[in-house]
LODRENSE-50577 format. One record per residue (C-alpha): residue number from 0; x, y, z; residue in one letter. Coordinates in steps of 0.25 Angstrom, whole numbers, plus 5000, padded with zeros to 4 digits. Example, Ala and Ser with C-alpha at 12.3 -4.5 7.8 and 13.67 -1.06 7.14 Angstrom:
% residues 2
<rec num="0" X="5049" Y="4982" Z="5031" residu="A"/>
<rec num="1" X="5055" Y="4996" Z="5029" residu="S"/>
% end
This chain:
% residues 255
<rec num="0" X="4849" Y="5029" Z="5016" residu="M"/>
<rec num="1" X="4852" Y="5019" Z="5005" residu="A"/>
<rec num="2" X="4854" Y="5004" Z="5010" residu="G"/>
<rec num="3" X="4866" Y="4995" Z="5007" residu="P"/>
<rec num="4" X="4869" Y="4992" Z="4993" residu="V"/>
<rec num="5" X="4867" Y="4977" Z="4992" residu="Q"/>
<rec num="6" X="4877" Y="4974" Z="4981" residu="S"/>
<rec num="7" X="4888" Y="4981" Z="4989" residu="I"/>
<rec num="8" X="4884" Y="4973" Z="5001" residu="E"/>
<rec num="9" X="4885" Y="4960" Z="4993" residu="R"/>
<rec num="10" X="4899" Y="4964" Z="4987" residu="A"/>
<rec num="11" X="4904" Y="4967" Z="5001" residu="A"/>
<rec num="12" X="4899" Y="4953" Z="5006" residu="A"/>
<rec num="13" X="4906" Y="4946" Z="4994" residu="I"/>
<rec num="14" X="4919" Y="4954" Z="4997" residu="L"/>
<rec num="15" X="4918" Y="4950" Z="5012" residu="R"/>
<rec num="16" X="4916" Y="4935" Z="5008" residu="L"/>
<rec num="17" X="4928" Y="4935" Z="4999" residu="L"/>
<rec num="18" X="4936" Y="4941" Z="5010" residu="A"/>
<rec num="19" X="4933" Y="4929" Z="5019" residu="Q"/>
<rec num="20" X="4939" Y="4915" Z="5019" residu="G"/>
<rec num="21" X="4947" Y="4911" Z="5006" residu="S"/>
<rec num="22" X="4942" Y="4924" Z="4999" residu="G"/>
<rec num="23" X="4939" Y="4916" Z="4986" residu="R"/>
<rec num="24" X="4924" Y="4912" Z="4983" residu="L"/>
<rec num="25" X="4916" Y="4908" Z="4971" residu="G"/>
<rec num="26" X="4904" Y="4914" Z="4966" residu="L"/>
<rec num="27" X="4895" Y="4904" Z="4973" residu="G"/>
<rec num="28" X="4902" Y="4905" Z="4986" residu="E"/>
<rec num="29" X="4900" Y="4920" Z="4986" residu="V"/>
<rec num="30" X="4885" Y="4919" Z="4983" residu="A"/>
<rec num="31" X="4882" Y="4908" Z="4993" residu="A"/>
<rec num="32" X="4890" Y="4915" Z="5004" residu="A"/>
<rec num="33" X="4882" Y="4928" Z="5002" residu="L"/>
<rec num="34" X="4869" Y="4923" Z="4998" residu="G"/>
<rec num="35" X="4870" Y="4929" Z="4984" residu="L"/>
<rec num="36" X="4865" Y="4924" Z="4971" residu="A"/>
<rec num="37" X="4877" Y="4920" Z="4962" residu="K"/>
<rec num="38" X="4873" Y="4931" Z="4952" residu="G"/>
<rec num="39" X="4873" Y="4942" Z="4962" residu="T"/>
<rec num="40" X="4887" Y="4937" Z="4968" residu="A"/>
<rec num="41" X="4893" Y="4936" Z="4955" residu="H"/>
<rec num="42" X="4889" Y="4950" Z="4951" residu="G"/>
<rec num="43" X="4895" Y="4956" Z="4964" residu="I"/>
<rec num="44" X="4908" Y="4948" Z="4962" residu="L"/>
<rec num="45" X="4909" Y="4952" Z="4948" residu="R"/>
<rec num="46" X="4908" Y="4967" Z="4952" residu="T"/>
<rec num="47" X="4918" Y="4965" Z="4963" residu="L"/>
<rec num="48" X="4927" Y="4958" Z="4953" residu="Q"/>
<rec num="49" X="4926" Y="4970" Z="4944" residu="S"/>
<rec num="50" X="4932" Y="4980" Z="4954" residu="V"/>
<rec num="51" X="4943" Y="4970" Z="4959" residu="D"/>
<rec num="52" X="4936" Y="4967" Z="4972" residu="F"/>
<rec num="53" X="4935" Y="4953" Z="4969" residu="V"/>
<rec num="54" X="4943" Y="4943" Z="4960" residu="E"/>
<rec num="55" X="4939" Y="4930" Z="4954" residu="Q"/>
<rec num="56" X="4948" Y="4918" Z="4952" residu="D"/>
<rec num="57" X="4948" Y="4914" Z="4938" residu="K"/>
<rec num="58" X="4950" Y="4900" Z="4941" residu="E"/>
<rec num="59" X="4941" Y="4897" Z="4952" residu="T"/>
<rec num="60" X="4931" Y="4909" Z="4950" residu="G"/>
<rec num="61" X="4931" Y="4912" Z="4964" residu="K"/>
<rec num="62" X="4931" Y="4926" Z="4969" residu="Y"/>
<rec num="63" X="4941" Y="4933" Z="4979" residu="Q"/>
<rec num="64" X="4944" Y="4948" Z="4984" residu="L"/>
<rec num="65" X="4950" Y="4956" Z="4973" residu="G"/>
<rec num="66" X="4963" Y="4964" Z="4973" residu="A"/>
<rec num="67" X="4956" Y="4977" Z="4973" residu="A"/>
<rec num="68" X="4948" Y="4974" Z="4986" residu="L"/>
<rec num="69" X="4961" Y="4969" Z="4993" residu="L"/>
<rec num="70" X="4969" Y="4981" Z="4989" residu="H"/>
<rec num="71" X="4957" Y="4990" Z="4994" residu="L"/>
<rec num="72" X="4957" Y="4983" Z="5007" residu="G"/>
<rec num="73" X="4972" Y="4983" Z="5009" residu="T"/>
<rec num="74" X="4974" Y="4998" Z="5005" residu="S"/>
<rec num="75" X="4965" Y="5001" Z="5018" residu="Y"/>
<rec num="76" X="4974" Y="4993" Z="5027" residu="L"/>
<rec num="77" X="4972" Y="4999" Z="5041" residu="D"/>
<rec num="78" X="4983" Y="5009" Z="5043" residu="I"/>
<rec num="79" X="4984" Y="5006" Z="5057" residu="N"/>
<rec num="80" X="4987" Y="4992" Z="5054" residu="E"/>
<rec num="81" X="4998" Y="4996" Z="5044" residu="L"/>
<rec num="82" X="5004" Y="5005" Z="5054" residu="R"/>
<rec num="83" X="5004" Y="4995" Z="5066" residu="S"/>
<rec num="84" X="5010" Y="4984" Z="5057" residu="R"/>
<rec num="85" X="5021" Y="4994" Z="5052" residu="S"/>
<rec num="86" X="5025" Y="5000" Z="5065" residu="I"/>
<rec num="87" X="5036" Y="4990" Z="5070" residu="N"/>
<rec num="88" X="5041" Y="4988" Z="5056" residu="W"/>
<rec num="89" X="5042" Y="5003" Z="5054" residu="A"/>
<rec num="90" X="5049" Y="5005" Z="5067" residu="D"/>
<rec num="91" X="5059" Y="4994" Z="5063" residu="A"/>
<rec num="92" X="5061" Y="5000" Z="5049" residu="L"/>
<rec num="93" X="5064" Y="5014" Z="5055" residu="A"/>
<rec num="94" X="5074" Y="5008" Z="5065" residu="A"/>
<rec num="95" X="5081" Y="5000" Z="5054" residu="R"/>
<rec num="96" X="5082" Y="5010" Z="5043" residu="S"/>
<rec num="97" X="5084" Y="5022" Z="5052" residu="G"/>
<rec num="98" X="5073" Y="5030" Z="5045" residu="E"/>
<rec num="99" X="5059" Y="5035" Z="5046" residu="A"/>
<rec num="100" X="5048" Y="5025" Z="5042" residu="V"/>
<rec num="101" X="5035" Y="5028" Z="5037" residu="R"/>
<rec num="102" X="5022" Y="5020" Z="5033" residu="L"/>
<rec num="103" X="5013" Y="5025" Z="5022" residu="G"/>
<rec num="104" X="4999" Y="5022" Z="5017" residu="V"/>
<rec num="105" X="4991" Y="5028" Z="5006" residu="P"/>
<rec num="106" X="4982" Y="5040" Z="5009" residu="L"/>
<rec num="107" X="4975" Y="5048" Z="4999" residu="E"/>
<rec num="108" X="4986" Y="5049" Z="4989" residu="G"/>
<rec num="109" X="4997" Y="5050" Z="4999" residu="K"/>
<rec num="110" X="5005" Y="5042" Z="5008" residu="V"/>
<rec num="111" X="5000" Y="5042" Z="5023" residu="L"/>
<rec num="112" X="5011" Y="5040" Z="5033" residu="I"/>
<rec num="113" X="5005" Y="5031" Z="5044" residu="V"/>
<rec num="114" X="5017" Y="5027" Z="5052" residu="H"/>
<rec num="115" X="5031" Y="5034" Z="5053" residu="H"/>
<rec num="116" X="5043" Y="5030" Z="5061" residu="V"/>
<rec num="117" X="5053" Y="5040" Z="5064" residu="F"/>
<rec num="118" X="5068" Y="5039" Z="5059" residu="R"/>
<rec num="119" X="5075" Y="5033" Z="5072" residu="P"/>
<rec num="120" X="5084" Y="5045" Z="5075" residu="D"/>
<rec num="121" X="5083" Y="5058" Z="5083" residu="D"/>
<rec num="122" X="5079" Y="5067" Z="5071" residu="T"/>
<rec num="123" X="5067" Y="5075" Z="5071" residu="F"/>
<rec num="124" X="5056" Y="5068" Z="5063" residu="Q"/>
<rec num="125" X="5041" Y="5071" Z="5060" residu="T"/>
<rec num="126" X="5030" Y="5060" Z="5061" residu="L"/>
<rec num="127" X="5025" Y="5057" Z="5047" residu="D"/>
<rec num="128" X="5013" Y="5049" Z="5051" residu="V"/>
<rec num="129" X="5000" Y="5055" Z="5044" residu="G"/>
<rec num="130" X="5008" Y="5062" Z="5033" residu="S"/>
<rec num="131" X="5006" Y="5060" Z="5019" residu="L"/>
<rec num="132" X="5016" Y="5058" Z="5008" residu="L"/>
<rec num="133" X="5015" Y="5058" Z="4993" residu="P"/>
<rec num="134" X="5014" Y="5045" Z="4986" residu="L"/>
<rec num="135" X="5024" Y="5048" Z="4974" residu="H"/>
<rec num="136" X="5035" Y="5054" Z="4983" residu="A"/>
<rec num="137" X="5036" Y="5045" Z="4994" residu="S"/>
<rec num="138" X="5041" Y="5030" Z="4995" residu="A"/>
<rec num="139" X="5029" Y="5026" Z="5003" residu="L"/>
<rec num="140" X="5020" Y="5032" Z="4993" residu="G"/>
<rec num="141" X="5027" Y="5026" Z="4981" residu="K"/>
<rec num="142" X="5025" Y="5012" Z="4988" residu="I"/>
<rec num="143" X="5010" Y="5015" Z="4989" residu="L"/>
<rec num="144" X="5009" Y="5019" Z="4974" residu="L"/>
<rec num="145" X="5018" Y="5008" Z="4969" residu="A"/>
<rec num="146" X="5009" Y="4997" Z="4975" residu="Y"/>
<rec num="147" X="4996" Y="5003" Z="4973" residu="G"/>
<rec num="148" X="4993" Y="5006" Z="4987" residu="T"/>
<rec num="149" X="4988" Y="5020" Z="4983" residu="T"/>
<rec num="150" X="4983" Y="5023" Z="4969" residu="P"/>
<rec num="151" X="4994" Y="5027" Z="4959" residu="L"/>
<rec num="152" X="4985" Y="5034" Z="4949" residu="E"/>
<rec num="153" X="4982" Y="5047" Z="4957" residu="P"/>
<rec num="154" X="4997" Y="5049" Z="4960" residu="V"/>
<rec num="155" X="5001" Y="5047" Z="4945" residu="M"/>
<rec num="156" X="4990" Y="5056" Z="4940" residu="E"/>
<rec num="157" X="4992" Y="5067" Z="4950" residu="A"/>
<rec num="158" X="5003" Y="5077" Z="4949" residu="E"/>
<rec num="159" X="5014" Y="5072" Z="4959" residu="R"/>
<rec num="160" X="5021" Y="5082" Z="4968" residu="E"/>
<rec num="161" X="5036" Y="5084" Z="4966" residu="G"/>
<rec num="162" X="5041" Y="5085" Z="4980" residu="Y"/>
<rec num="163" X="5056" Y="5084" Z="4975" residu="T"/>
<rec num="164" X="5063" Y="5082" Z="4962" residu="R"/>
<rec num="165" X="5063" Y="5067" Z="4965" residu="H"/>
<rec num="166" X="5048" Y="5066" Z="4966" residu="T"/>
<rec num="167" X="5042" Y="5057" Z="4956" residu="L"/>
<rec num="168" X="5032" Y="5066" Z="4950" residu="V"/>
<rec num="169" X="5030" Y="5059" Z="4936" residu="S"/>
<rec num="170" X="5021" Y="5047" Z="4934" residu="P"/>
<rec num="171" X="5032" Y="5040" Z="4927" residu="Q"/>
<rec num="172" X="5042" Y="5042" Z="4938" residu="Q"/>
<rec num="173" X="5032" Y="5038" Z="4948" residu="L"/>
<rec num="174" X="5027" Y="5026" Z="4940" residu="G"/>
<rec num="175" X="5041" Y="5021" Z="4938" residu="R"/>
<rec num="176" X="5044" Y="5022" Z="4953" residu="A"/>
<rec num="177" X="5032" Y="5015" Z="4957" residu="L"/>
<rec num="178" X="5035" Y="5003" Z="4948" residu="G"/>
<rec num="179" X="5049" Y="5002" Z="4954" residu="E"/>
<rec num="180" X="5044" Y="5002" Z="4968" residu="I"/>
<rec num="181" X="5035" Y="4991" Z="4965" residu="R"/>
<rec num="182" X="5047" Y="4983" Z="4959" residu="E"/>
<rec num="183" X="5056" Y="4986" Z="4971" residu="A"/>
<rec num="184" X="5046" Y="4985" Z="4982" residu="G"/>
<rec num="185" X="5050" Y="4999" Z="4989" residu="W"/>
<rec num="186" X="5050" Y="5014" Z="4986" residu="A"/>
<rec num="187" X="5059" Y="5026" Z="4988" residu="A"/>
<rec num="188" X="5056" Y="5041" Z="4987" residu="A"/>
<rec num="189" X="5070" Y="5048" Z="4987" residu="V"/>
<rec num="190" X="5068" Y="5063" Z="4989" residu="Q"/>
<rec num="191" X="5055" Y="5063" Z="4982" residu="E"/>
<rec num="192" X="5047" Y="5070" Z="4993" residu="M"/>
<rec num="193" X="5058" Y="5077" Z="5001" residu="I"/>
<rec num="194" X="5072" Y="5080" Z="4996" residu="M"/>
<rec num="195" X="5082" Y="5072" Z="5005" residu="G"/>
<rec num="196" X="5072" Y="5062" Z="5009" residu="E"/>
<rec num="197" X="5069" Y="5048" Z="5005" residu="A"/>
<rec num="198" X="5059" Y="5037" Z="5008" residu="D"/>
<rec num="199" X="5058" Y="5022" Z="5005" residu="L"/>
<rec num="200" X="5046" Y="5013" Z="5007" residu="A"/>
<rec num="201" X="5041" Y="4999" Z="5004" residu="A"/>
<rec num="202" X="5026" Y="4993" Z="5003" residu="P"/>
<rec num="203" X="5018" Y="4988" Z="5015" residu="I"/>
<rec num="204" X="5009" Y="4977" Z="5010" residu="R"/>
<rec num="205" X="4996" Y="4971" Z="5017" residu="G"/>
<rec num="206" X="4989" Y="4958" Z="5015" residu="Q"/>
<rec num="207" X="4989" Y="4954" Z="5001" residu="G"/>
<rec num="208" X="5002" Y="4961" Z="4998" residu="G"/>
<rec num="209" X="4995" Y="4975" Z="4994" residu="L"/>
<rec num="210" X="5003" Y="4987" Z="4998" residu="V"/>
<rec num="211" X="4996" Y="4995" Z="5010" residu="V"/>
<rec num="212" X="5007" Y="5005" Z="5014" residu="G"/>
<rec num="213" X="5022" Y="5008" Z="5013" residu="A"/>
<rec num="214" X="5033" Y="5009" Z="5024" residu="I"/>
<rec num="215" X="5046" Y="5017" Z="5022" residu="G"/>
<rec num="216" X="5058" Y="5025" Z="5027" residu="V"/>
<rec num="217" X="5061" Y="5039" Z="5025" residu="S"/>
<rec num="218" X="5073" Y="5048" Z="5027" residu="G"/>
<rec num="219" X="5084" Y="5056" Z="5021" residu="S"/>
<rec num="220" X="5089" Y="5051" Z="5007" residu="V"/>
<rec num="221" X="5103" Y="5050" Z="5013" residu="E"/>
<rec num="222" X="5098" Y="5039" Z="5022" residu="R"/>
<rec num="223" X="5089" Y="5032" Z="5013" residu="L"/>
<rec num="224" X="5096" Y="5032" Z="5000" residu="C"/>
<rec num="225" X="5110" Y="5030" Z="4995" residu="D"/>
<rec num="226" X="5119" Y="5041" Z="4989" residu="S"/>
<rec num="227" X="5111" Y="5040" Z="4976" residu="K"/>
<rec num="228" X="5098" Y="5041" Z="4982" residu="G"/>
<rec num="229" X="5094" Y="5026" Z="4981" residu="R"/>
<rec num="230" X="5087" Y="5020" Z="4993" residu="P"/>
<rec num="231" X="5095" Y="5012" Z="5002" residu="N"/>
<rec num="232" X="5093" Y="4997" Z="5000" residu="A"/>
<rec num="233" X="5094" Y="4993" Z="5015" residu="P"/>
<rec num="234" X="5083" Y="5004" Z="5018" residu="L"/>
<rec num="235" X="5074" Y="4999" Z="5007" residu="V"/>
<rec num="236" X="5075" Y="4985" Z="5013" residu="G"/>
<rec num="237" X="5071" Y="4989" Z="5027" residu="L"/>
<rec num="238" X="5059" Y="4996" Z="5021" residu="V"/>
<rec num="239" X="5055" Y="4984" Z="5013" residu="R"/>
<rec num="240" X="5057" Y="4975" Z="5025" residu="D"/>
<rec num="241" X="5048" Y="4984" Z="5034" residu="A"/>
<rec num="242" X="5037" Y="4984" Z="5023" residu="A"/>
<rec num="243" X="5037" Y="4969" Z="5022" residu="R"/>
<rec num="244" X="5036" Y="4968" Z="5037" residu="A"/>
<rec num="245" X="5024" Y="4977" Z="5038" residu="V"/>
<rec num="246" X="5018" Y="4970" Z="5026" residu="S"/>
<rec num="247" X="5019" Y="4956" Z="5033" residu="R"/>
<rec num="248" X="5013" Y="4962" Z="5045" residu="D"/>
<rec num="249" X="5001" Y="4966" Z="5037" residu="L"/>
<rec num="250" X="4999" Y="4953" Z="5031" residu="G"/>
<rec num="251" X="5006" Y="4954" Z="5018" residu="A"/>
<rec num="252" X="5012" Y="4941" Z="5012" residu="S"/>
<rec num="253" X="5026" Y="4941" Z="5006" residu="R"/>
<rec num="254" X="5028" Y="4948" Z="4993" residu="W"/>
% end
Protein backbone atom coordinates (compact mmCIF):
# COMPACT_ATOMS: atom_id res chain seq x y z
CA UNK A 1 0.00 0.00 0.00
CA UNK A 2 1.32 3.40 -0.94
CA UNK A 3 2.38 5.69 1.90
CA UNK A 4 1.17 9.23 2.55
CA UNK A 5 1.90 11.92 -0.01
CA UNK A 6 4.30 14.36 1.63
CA UNK A 7 3.14 17.44 -0.28
CA UNK A 8 -0.47 16.84 0.74
CA UNK A 9 0.56 16.36 4.37
CA UNK A 10 2.45 19.65 4.26
CA UNK A 11 -0.45 21.46 2.60
CA UNK A 12 -2.81 20.16 5.29
CA UNK A 13 -0.38 21.31 7.99
CA UNK A 14 -0.31 24.81 6.50
CA UNK A 15 -4.10 24.97 6.39
CA UNK A 16 -4.35 23.85 10.02
CA UNK A 17 -1.75 26.45 10.98
CA UNK A 18 -3.67 29.24 9.24
CA UNK A 19 -6.88 28.11 10.92
CA UNK A 20 -5.32 28.73 14.33
CA UNK A 21 -4.77 32.01 16.14
CA UNK A 22 -5.12 35.18 14.08
CA UNK A 23 -5.17 33.19 10.83
CA UNK A 24 -2.75 35.58 9.09
CA UNK A 25 0.88 34.55 8.80
CA UNK A 26 3.83 35.58 6.69
CA UNK A 27 5.91 33.17 4.63
CA UNK A 28 8.72 33.13 7.19
CA UNK A 29 6.29 32.43 10.04
CA UNK A 30 4.73 29.52 8.16
CA UNK A 31 8.10 28.03 7.27
CA UNK A 32 9.48 28.40 10.80
CA UNK A 33 6.38 26.98 12.48
CA UNK A 34 6.41 23.84 10.34
CA UNK A 35 10.17 23.42 9.93
CA UNK A 36 10.04 23.88 6.16
CA UNK A 37 12.42 25.63 3.82
CA UNK A 38 10.98 28.96 2.65
CA UNK A 39 11.05 27.81 -0.96
CA UNK A 40 9.04 24.70 -0.11
CA UNK A 41 6.50 26.64 1.96
CA UNK A 42 6.17 29.26 -0.76
CA UNK A 43 5.51 26.66 -3.44
CA UNK A 44 2.75 25.02 -1.41
CA UNK A 45 1.19 28.37 -0.52
CA UNK A 46 1.16 29.41 -4.17
CA UNK A 47 -0.57 26.16 -5.12
CA UNK A 48 -3.17 26.58 -2.38
CA UNK A 49 -3.66 30.17 -3.50
CA UNK A 50 -4.28 29.07 -7.10
CA UNK A 51 -7.29 27.01 -5.99
CA UNK A 52 -8.56 29.74 -3.63
CA UNK A 53 -7.87 27.71 -0.49
CA UNK A 54 -5.46 30.45 0.62
CA UNK A 55 -5.48 34.22 0.06
CA UNK A 56 -2.58 36.68 0.33
CA UNK A 57 -3.04 40.21 1.62
CA UNK A 58 -1.62 42.58 -0.98
CA UNK A 59 -0.43 45.12 1.59
CA UNK A 60 1.16 42.88 4.23
CA UNK A 61 1.97 39.84 2.09
CA UNK A 62 0.56 37.59 4.81
CA UNK A 63 -1.55 34.54 4.07
CA UNK A 64 -4.96 33.51 5.37
CA UNK A 65 -7.60 30.89 4.58
CA UNK A 66 -9.37 31.54 1.28
CA UNK A 67 -13.06 31.89 0.52
CA UNK A 68 -13.30 28.58 -1.34
CA UNK A 69 -12.06 26.61 1.67
CA UNK A 70 -14.32 28.51 4.06
CA UNK A 71 -17.29 27.82 1.80
CA UNK A 72 -16.35 24.15 1.55
CA UNK A 73 -16.26 23.86 5.32
CA UNK A 74 -19.49 25.75 5.88
CA UNK A 75 -21.36 23.79 3.22
CA UNK A 76 -20.80 20.65 5.27
CA UNK A 77 -22.17 22.16 8.47
CA UNK A 78 -23.44 19.34 10.67
CA UNK A 79 -27.13 18.86 9.81
CA UNK A 80 -27.86 17.83 13.39
CA UNK A 81 -26.51 21.15 14.65
CA UNK A 82 -28.51 23.07 12.05
CA UNK A 83 -31.67 21.21 13.06
CA UNK A 84 -31.09 21.60 16.80
CA UNK A 85 -30.46 25.34 16.43
CA UNK A 86 -33.64 25.69 14.37
CA UNK A 87 -36.16 23.70 16.40
CA UNK A 88 -37.33 26.42 18.78
CA UNK A 89 -37.48 29.08 16.07
CA UNK A 90 -39.31 26.74 13.68
CA UNK A 91 -41.89 25.96 16.37
CA UNK A 92 -42.35 29.68 17.03
CA UNK A 93 -42.70 30.42 13.31
CA UNK A 94 -45.41 27.76 12.95
CA UNK A 95 -47.29 29.17 15.94
CA UNK A 96 -47.07 32.78 14.72
CA UNK A 97 -47.82 32.10 11.07
CA UNK A 98 -50.35 29.31 11.49
CA UNK A 99 -48.56 27.42 8.70
CA UNK A 100 -46.32 24.39 8.30
CA UNK A 101 -42.60 25.10 8.59
CA UNK A 102 -39.79 23.25 6.79
CA UNK A 103 -36.02 23.46 6.98
CA UNK A 104 -34.06 22.51 3.86
CA UNK A 105 -30.43 21.82 2.91
CA UNK A 106 -28.90 20.78 -0.43
CA UNK A 107 -28.44 17.10 -1.29
CA UNK A 108 -27.46 15.73 -4.70
CA UNK A 109 -29.20 18.41 -6.75
CA UNK A 110 -32.33 18.49 -4.58
CA UNK A 111 -33.57 20.07 -1.36
CA UNK A 112 -33.52 17.67 1.58
CA UNK A 113 -36.12 18.44 4.27
CA UNK A 114 -34.35 17.95 7.60
CA UNK A 115 -37.00 19.40 9.91
CA UNK A 116 -40.76 19.84 9.56
CA UNK A 117 -43.25 21.42 11.96
CA UNK A 118 -46.92 20.67 11.26
CA UNK A 119 -49.42 23.44 10.73
CA UNK A 120 -50.94 24.10 14.19
CA UNK A 121 -54.47 22.84 13.49
CA UNK A 122 -56.29 19.52 13.48
CA UNK A 123 -56.05 18.76 9.76
CA UNK A 124 -54.39 15.58 8.54
CA UNK A 125 -50.74 16.21 7.61
CA UNK A 126 -47.85 14.03 6.45
CA UNK A 127 -44.34 14.38 7.83
CA UNK A 128 -41.95 15.67 5.14
CA UNK A 129 -38.64 14.97 6.92
CA UNK A 130 -36.36 13.07 4.54
CA UNK A 131 -38.29 14.06 1.41
CA UNK A 132 -36.60 15.74 -1.53
CA UNK A 133 -37.89 18.83 -3.34
CA UNK A 134 -36.79 20.25 -6.71
CA UNK A 135 -34.45 23.22 -6.50
CA UNK A 136 -36.12 25.25 -9.26
CA UNK A 137 -39.75 24.78 -8.16
CA UNK A 138 -39.55 25.38 -4.41
CA UNK A 139 -38.84 28.50 -2.36
CA UNK A 140 -36.32 26.57 -0.25
CA UNK A 141 -34.51 25.41 -3.39
CA UNK A 142 -34.45 28.85 -4.96
CA UNK A 143 -32.76 30.22 -1.84
CA UNK A 144 -30.04 27.56 -2.06
CA UNK A 145 -29.52 28.33 -5.75
CA UNK A 146 -29.60 32.11 -5.39
CA UNK A 147 -26.94 32.20 -2.69
CA UNK A 148 -24.62 29.58 -4.15
CA UNK A 149 -25.23 26.96 -1.45
CA UNK A 150 -25.71 24.42 -4.22
CA UNK A 151 -24.22 24.65 -7.74
CA UNK A 152 -26.36 26.58 -10.22
CA UNK A 153 -24.76 25.33 -13.47
CA UNK A 154 -26.17 21.76 -13.41
CA UNK A 155 -29.67 23.10 -12.85
CA UNK A 156 -29.36 25.64 -15.66
CA UNK A 157 -27.90 23.09 -18.06
CA UNK A 158 -30.42 20.34 -17.33
CA UNK A 159 -33.97 20.17 -18.65
CA UNK A 160 -36.11 21.40 -15.76
CA UNK A 161 -39.38 19.62 -15.13
CA UNK A 162 -42.51 21.71 -15.53
CA UNK A 163 -44.75 20.63 -12.64
CA UNK A 164 -47.40 23.26 -13.41
CA UNK A 165 -47.83 26.09 -15.90
CA UNK A 166 -46.20 28.37 -13.30
CA UNK A 167 -42.94 26.42 -12.98
CA UNK A 168 -39.86 28.37 -14.06
CA UNK A 169 -38.48 26.10 -16.74
CA UNK A 170 -36.47 28.49 -18.93
CA UNK A 171 -32.96 29.58 -17.89
CA UNK A 172 -33.95 33.21 -18.43
CA UNK A 173 -36.95 32.99 -16.10
CA UNK A 174 -35.02 31.20 -13.40
CA UNK A 175 -32.00 33.50 -13.70
CA UNK A 176 -34.18 36.61 -13.30
CA UNK A 177 -35.96 35.09 -10.32
CA UNK A 178 -32.70 34.24 -8.54
CA UNK A 179 -31.43 37.78 -9.06
CA UNK A 180 -34.62 39.17 -7.53
CA UNK A 181 -34.26 36.78 -4.59
CA UNK A 182 -30.73 37.98 -3.84
CA UNK A 183 -31.95 41.56 -3.95
CA UNK A 184 -35.04 40.98 -1.79
CA UNK A 185 -33.54 38.48 0.67
CA UNK A 186 -36.39 35.95 0.44
CA UNK A 187 -38.03 33.61 -2.07
CA UNK A 188 -41.51 32.47 -3.05
CA UNK A 189 -42.87 29.64 -5.16
CA UNK A 190 -46.55 30.18 -5.91
CA UNK A 191 -48.22 27.16 -7.51
CA UNK A 192 -44.91 26.20 -9.13
CA UNK A 193 -44.90 22.61 -7.89
CA UNK A 194 -48.54 21.93 -6.97
CA UNK A 195 -51.53 23.99 -8.05
CA UNK A 196 -53.20 25.72 -5.12
CA UNK A 197 -50.09 25.57 -2.92
CA UNK A 198 -47.36 28.11 -2.20
CA UNK A 199 -44.24 28.38 -0.08
CA UNK A 200 -42.01 31.18 1.19
CA UNK A 201 -38.42 30.88 2.40
CA UNK A 202 -35.43 32.87 3.63
CA UNK A 203 -31.71 32.03 3.93
CA UNK A 204 -30.03 30.66 7.05
CA UNK A 205 -26.42 31.77 7.39
CA UNK A 206 -23.56 30.21 9.33
CA UNK A 207 -20.30 31.66 10.55
CA UNK A 208 -18.83 34.01 7.98
CA UNK A 209 -22.27 34.86 6.61
CA UNK A 210 -22.43 32.06 4.04
CA UNK A 211 -25.86 30.53 3.44
CA UNK A 212 -26.03 26.95 4.74
CA UNK A 213 -29.75 26.23 4.48
CA UNK A 214 -33.20 27.74 4.24
CA UNK A 215 -36.32 27.92 6.39
CA UNK A 216 -39.81 28.60 5.17
CA UNK A 217 -43.56 28.15 5.44
CA UNK A 218 -45.85 26.27 3.09
CA UNK A 219 -49.60 26.11 2.65
CA UNK A 220 -52.51 27.06 0.45
CA UNK A 221 -52.26 30.04 -1.89
CA UNK A 222 -55.33 31.57 -0.26
CA UNK A 223 -53.57 31.75 3.11
CA UNK A 224 -50.05 32.67 1.97
CA UNK A 225 -50.91 35.14 -0.79
CA UNK A 226 -53.31 37.98 -1.52
CA UNK A 227 -56.04 37.94 -4.16
CA UNK A 228 -53.46 38.68 -6.89
CA UNK A 229 -51.17 35.82 -5.87
CA UNK A 230 -48.59 38.03 -4.19
CA UNK A 231 -47.03 36.70 -0.95
CA UNK A 232 -48.40 38.32 2.20
CA UNK A 233 -45.85 40.81 3.55
CA UNK A 234 -46.46 39.94 7.25
CA UNK A 235 -45.73 36.26 6.52
CA UNK A 236 -42.57 37.17 4.64
CA UNK A 237 -41.48 39.22 7.65
CA UNK A 238 -42.07 36.31 10.04
CA UNK A 239 -40.05 33.95 7.84
CA UNK A 240 -37.15 36.39 7.55
CA UNK A 241 -37.16 37.01 11.31
CA UNK A 242 -36.97 33.26 11.98
CA UNK A 243 -34.11 32.87 9.48
CA UNK A 244 -32.17 35.68 11.14
CA UNK A 245 -32.72 34.15 14.58
CA UNK A 246 -31.42 30.74 13.50
CA UNK A 247 -28.47 32.42 11.76
CA UNK A 248 -27.53 34.28 14.94
CA UNK A 249 -27.60 31.00 16.87
CA UNK A 250 -25.22 29.52 14.27
CA UNK A 251 -22.76 32.35 14.80
CA UNK A 252 -23.54 34.53 11.79
CA UNK A 253 -22.80 38.21 12.22
CA UNK A 254 -25.33 40.86 11.22
CA UNK A 255 -25.89 41.37 7.51
